[in-house]
C-alpha positions in Angstrom: 6.5 -25.4 -18.3 5.5 -23.7 -22.0 1.9 -24.3 -21.8 1.7 -22.3 -17.8 3.8 -19.9 -19.4 1.5 -19.3 -22.3 -1.3 -19.3 -20.2 -2.5 -15.7 -20.7 -1.0 -15.0 -24.3 -4.1 -14.1 -25.5 -4.8 -11.7 -23.1 -1.1 -10.1 -24.3 -0.9 -10.1 -27.9 -1.7 -6.9 -30.2 -5.1 -6.9 -31.1 -6.6 -8.9 -28.5 -10.6 -8.9 -27.5 -9.8 -8.3 -23.9 -10.0 -5.1 -22.2 -9.7 -5.5 -18.4 -10.3 -8.2 -15.3 -12.2 -7.3 -13.1 -12.9 -8.2 -9.4 -15.6 -6.7 -6.8 -16.6 -8.4 -3.5 -18.4 -7.0 -0.4 -16.6 -6.4 2.9 -17.5 -5.6 6.7 -16.5 -4.9 9.5 -14.7 -7.5 11.7 -17.3 -6.1 14.8 -20.7 -7.2 12.2 -22.3 -5.5 9.3 -23.7 -3.0 11.9 -20.1 -2.1 13.5 -19.0 1.4 13.1 -15.8 1.8 10.9 -14.0 4.9 10.8 -13.2 6.1 7.3 -9.5 8.5 6.6 -10.0 11.9 7.2 -8.8 14.7 4.8 -8.6 18.6 5.2 -12.3 19.2 3.6 -13.3 22.4 4.4 -10.9 25.8 5.7 -8.3 22.8 6.9 -10.8 21.2 9.2 -10.8 17.2 9.0 -13.4 15.5 7.5 -14.4 12.2 5.8 -15.2 12.1 1.8 -18.3 11.6 1.5 -20.5 12.3 -1.7 -24.0 13.2 -1.5 -25.8 11.6 -4.4 -29.3 12.7 -3.0 -31.6 13.1 -0.2 -31.3 9.3 0.4 -27.9 8.1 -1.0 -24.0 8.8 -0.9 -21.0 7.1 -1.5 -18.0 7.4 1.0 -14.3 7.1 0.7 -12.9 4.0 3.0 -9.8 3.5 0.8 -8.3 5.4 -2.0 -6.7 4.3 -5.2 -3.0 5.3 -4.1 -3.8 4.1 -0.8 -4.9 0.7 -1.9 -1.8 0.5 -4.2 0.6 1.1 -1.2 -1.0 -1.7 0.7 -0.4 -4.0 -1.9 2.7 -2.9 -3.4 5.3 -4.0 -0.3 4.5 -8.0 -0.9 7.3 -8.1 -2.9 9.5 -7.0 0.2 8.6 -10.2 2.0 8.8 -14.2 0.8 7.3 -15.9 -1.2 7.4 -12.6 -3.2 10.5 -11.0 -2.9 12.1 -13.3 -5.6 9.6 -11.7 -8.5 11.4 -8.1 -8.0 14.7 -7.0 -7.6 15.8 -6.1 -4.7 16.8 -2.1 -5.0 17.9 -0.4 -2.0 19.4 3.1 -1.5 21.8 3.5 1.6 21.2 6.9 3.4 22.8 8.5 6.2 20.4 9.9 9.1 21.7 11.4 12.2 24.7 9.7 11.8 23.5 6.3 11.4 23.5 4.5 8.0 19.7 3.6 6.8 18.7 1.4 3.7 15.3 2.7 1.9 13.4 -0.2 -0.3 12.4 1.5 -3.6 9.1 -0.3 -2.6 9.1 2.3 0.2 9.3 5.0 -1.9 5.9 7.4 -2.2 6.8 8.0 -5.7 8.2 4.9 -7.1 11.2 5.0 -9.5 10.4 8.8 -9.9 11.0 9.7 -6.3 13.5 12.1 -4.7 15.4 9.1 -2.7 16.2 7.6 -6.3 16.7 10.9 -8.1 19.1 12.1 -5.7 21.0 8.7 -6.0 24.1 6.9 -7.6 20.8 5.3 -9.6 19.5 8.6 -10.7 21.2 8.4 -13.9 20.2 4.9 -14.6 16.6 5.5 -14.1 16.7 8.5 -15.9 17.9 6.4 -19.0 15.1 4.2 -18.3 12.5 7.0 -18.3 14.2 8.3 -21.8 14.1 5.1 -23.4 10.5 4.8 -22.9 10.2 8.0 -24.3 12.3 8.0 -27.0 11.8 4.6 -28.0 8.7 3.2 -26.4 11.1 0.8 -25.0 10.1 -0.3 -20.8 12.6 -2.9 -20.5 15.5 -0.6 -18.4 12.5 0.5 -16.1 10.9 -3.6 -16.0 14.5 -4.6 -14.9 15.0 -2.0 -12.2 11.7 -1.1 -11.2 8.4 -3.3 -12.3 6.0 -2.2 -9.8 6.3 1.4 -10.8 4.8 -0.2 -14.1 2.0 -2.0 -12.6 1.1 0.8 -10.1 1.6 3.6 -12.2 4.8 6.4 -12.1 5.0 9.9 -13.4 8.2 11.3 -13.7 6.9 15.2 -13.4 10.5 16.8 -12.0 12.2 15.8 -15.5 11.3 13.5 -18.4 7.4 13.9 -17.8 7.0 10.2 -18.4 3.9 9.7 -17.3 2.7 5.5 -17.1 -0.8 4.5 -16.1 -1.8 2.3 -13.2 -2.1 -1.1 -14.5 -3.9 -2.6 -11.0 -6.2 0.2 -9.2 -7.9 -1.0 -6.8 -10.6 1.3 -4.6 -13.2 0.6 -1.7 -16.1 2.6 -1.0 -19.0 2.2 1.6 -22.6 2.8 0.1 -25.1 4.9 2.3 -23.6 6.0 5.1 -24.2 8.1 8.3 -21.5 10.4 9.6 -21.6 9.8 13.8 -19.8 12.1 16.0 -18.2 11.4 19.2 -17.2 13.4 22.2 -14.6 12.6 25.1 -12.0 14.5 27.5 -8.7 14.5 28.8 -8.4 14.4 32.6 -5.3 15.8 34.0 -3.8 13.9 37.4 -0.7 16.5 37.3 -2.8 19.7 37.3 -4.8 18.4 40.0 -1.8 18.0 41.9 -0.3 21.1 41.1 -3.7 23.0 41.3 -6.0 20.8 43.0 -9.7 20.1 42.3 -10.2 23.8 40.3 -8.2 22.7 37.2 -8.6 24.6 34.1 -10.6 23.4 31.3 -9.4 24.3 27.7 -8.0 23.3 24.7 -5.7 26.0 24.2 -2.5 27.2 25.8 0.5 26.1 27.7 -1.3 23.9 30.1 -3.6 22.4 27.6 0.0 21.6 25.7 1.7 20.3 28.6 -1.4 18.0 29.8 -2.0 20.1 32.6 -5.7 21.1 32.1 -8.7 19.1 31.4 -8.9 19.0 27.6 -12.4 18.3 26.2 -12.8 17.2 22.3 -16.5 17.8 21.7 -18.4 16.1 18.6 -15.3 15.2 16.5 -15.4 12.2 14.0 -16.9 9.2 15.8 -17.1 7.3 12.3 -19.8 6.0 10.1 -22.8 3.8 10.3 -23.0 1.4 6.9 -26.5 1.2 5.7 -25.9 -0.3 2.5 -22.7 -1.9 1.6 -18.8 -2.0 2.1 -17.2 -2.9 -1.5 -14.2 -3.5 -3.3 -13.6 -3.0 -6.6 -10.2 -3.6 -8.5 -9.7 -4.0 -12.5 -6.5 -4.8 -14.1 -6.0 -3.0 -17.7 -4.7 -5.3 -19.8 -4.9 -2.5 -22.8 -2.2 -1.0 -20.2 0.0 -4.4 -20.4 -0.3 -4.8 -24.0 0.9 -0.9 -24.8 4.4 -2.0 -22.9 7.0 -3.2 -25.6 10.9 -4.0 -25.7 12.9 -2.3 -28.1 11.1 -2.3 -31.9 11.7 -5.5 -33.6 12.2 -7.7 -30.2 8.8 -9.3 -30.6 9.8 -11.9 -28.1 11.6 -9.7 -25.4 7.8 -8.0 -25.6 5.7 -10.6 -25.0 8.6 -11.8 -22.1 8.2 -8.0 -20.5 4.3 -8.5 -20.8 4.1 -11.7 -19.0 6.4 -10.5 -16.0 4.2 -7.5 -15.7 1.1 -9.5 -15.9 2.2 -12.0 -13.4 3.2 -9.0 -11.2 -0.3 -7.6 -11.4 -2.3 -10.8 -11.0 0.0 -12.0 -7.8 -1.1 -8.3 -6.1 -4.4 -8.5 -7.5 -5.4 -12.3 -6.2 -3.2 -11.9 -2.7 -4.8 -12.0 0.7 -5.0 -8.8 2.0 -5.2 -8.2 5.5 -7.5 -4.8 5.9 -6.8 -3.5 9.3 -6.8 0.0 7.1 -6.6 2.4 9.8 -7.8 2.5 13.6 -11.8 1.8 13.9 -11.5 0.3 10.5 -10.5 -3.0 10.1 -12.4 -5.2 7.3 -13.2 -8.9 6.5 -14.6 -10.3 3.5 -18.4 -10.6 3.7 -19.0 -14.4 3.9 -22.8 -14.3 2.1 -21.2 -12.8 -0.7 -19.2 -14.4 -3.3 -16.5 -12.7 -5.2 -16.9 -11.8 -8.6 -14.4 -12.4 -11.0 -14.8 -10.9 -14.4 -13.0 -11.2 -18.1 -14.1 -8.1 -19.8 -13.8 -7.7 -23.9 -14.2 -4.7 -25.6 -17.3 -5.5 -27.2 -18.9 -5.0 -23.6 -19.4 -8.7 -22.7 -17.9 -9.9 -19.5 -17.2 -13.8 -18.6 -16.6 -15.4 -15.3 -13.6 -16.5 -14.5 -11.6 -18.1 -11.8 -8.4 -17.2 -10.3 -6.8 -18.8 -7.8 -3.6 -17.2 -6.0 -1.7 -20.2 -6.4 -1.9 -20.5 -10.0 -1.4 -17.0 -10.2 1.8 -17.3 -8.4 3.4 -20.2 -10.4 2.8 -18.0 -13.3 4.5 -14.9 -11.9 7.4 -17.1 -10.8 8.2 -18.7 -14.2 7.7 -15.3 -15.9 9.7 -13.6 -13.7 12.3 -16.2 -14.5 12.4 -16.5 -18.1 12.9 -12.6 -18.1 15.4 -12.6 -15.5 15.5 -10.6 -12.4 18.3 -8.9 -10.8 18.5 -10.1 -7.0 20.7 -6.7 -5.8 20.8 -3.4 -6.9 22.2 -1.4 -4.6 22.5 2.8 -4.4 23.6 5.6 -2.0 21.3 8.5 -1.5 23.6 11.9 -1.9 22.6 14.6 0.5 24.7 17.4 -0.9 23.2 16.6 -4.5 20.2 17.1 -3.1 20.8 20.1 -1.3 22.7 22.0 -4.3 19.1 21.3 -6.3 17.2 22.7 -3.2 19.3 25.9 -2.7 18.7 26.7 -6.9 16.4 29.1 -7.8 12.9 27.8 -8.9 13.5 28.3 -12.8 16.6 27.1 -12.5 15.8 24.2 -10.5 12.9 23.1 -13.2 15.8 23.7 -16.3 18.2 21.2 -14.5 16.0 18.8 -13.6 14.6 18.8 -17.0 17.5 18.5 -18.9 18.8 15.1 -18.3 20.0 13.3 -15.0 20.9 15.3 -11.9 24.7 14.5 -11.0 27.6 16.8 -9.4 29.0 17.1 -12.5 25.7 18.1 -14.1 25.2 20.8 -11.8 28.7 22.2 -12.6 28.3 22.4 -16.0 24.8 23.8 -15.3 26.0 26.4 -13.1 28.9 27.3 -16.0 26.1 27.7 -18.7 
């Protein structure tokens, strides 16, 4: 057991020569290497949707298929399900929505521990204390006990303490040398023909189009991309960032336990099988003709090929989590009245309130008096 727990300690100790672990693999569409895939669209120009394609020169370009943030949001929720759910605390916030009670897991929160669903809940003061402890003495233990994935995937408490923790694990998917395609289609209305006969209006605007009572054309809209180069996923686990994590000063044993725990979670996410159904028209699988490259990268620039099996990593992460001590259930309740009180403050007052400490009904009363 000790041998397994100490397996990666030479990566974690201060002064280690290891900078990072990297993974690179090729992907392809489920329809084949020449299948058309659909990247995400963004408001690229004049709020018109478009693909994120960077032109390098006349013959080459790079198209973003899945961003770093999107990849993190796909990886993190694995901890909501067995066999990974025992590795992290089950933090859930109760909220009333349309008169019905809803439970929100912290793993569903877009800003993780810094999300408003946490800030305006009964767990808000506890999370604020965790951020403040990092800021004051560099101790990440409290945050690791409540929201360890905020350490793995990064978090920014931009509204309050201003603490910004970098991502330890990042992954991105890009396609190289793509040709952008267009597609056209037309919605044909049956209801419109019943009402107006064969001379139904063809339009994209107005009441008839809105209600489905007109033929609505969609001409030369986004038709995906044809990848002439390769689709590549690249991921890295920043061991320097792991080694910045610490418990309280003079608690070296607790610091090592903390680093082992966070490393285990990051390795689990890095090696876990991914179902890459990214969006409609973009379902990817590994390219079986290309063996994934796993490298251990040193500070001197040298790279060593390594093998990381998910089963072995999960065993390590489980032992590290049990040794660190994971609280099973942490419950909170969202306070909508509290959130509305803050929302209704003037901007300068709202910012001042959020930056002076945890948000509670008592702190709001004191703030208003002052």
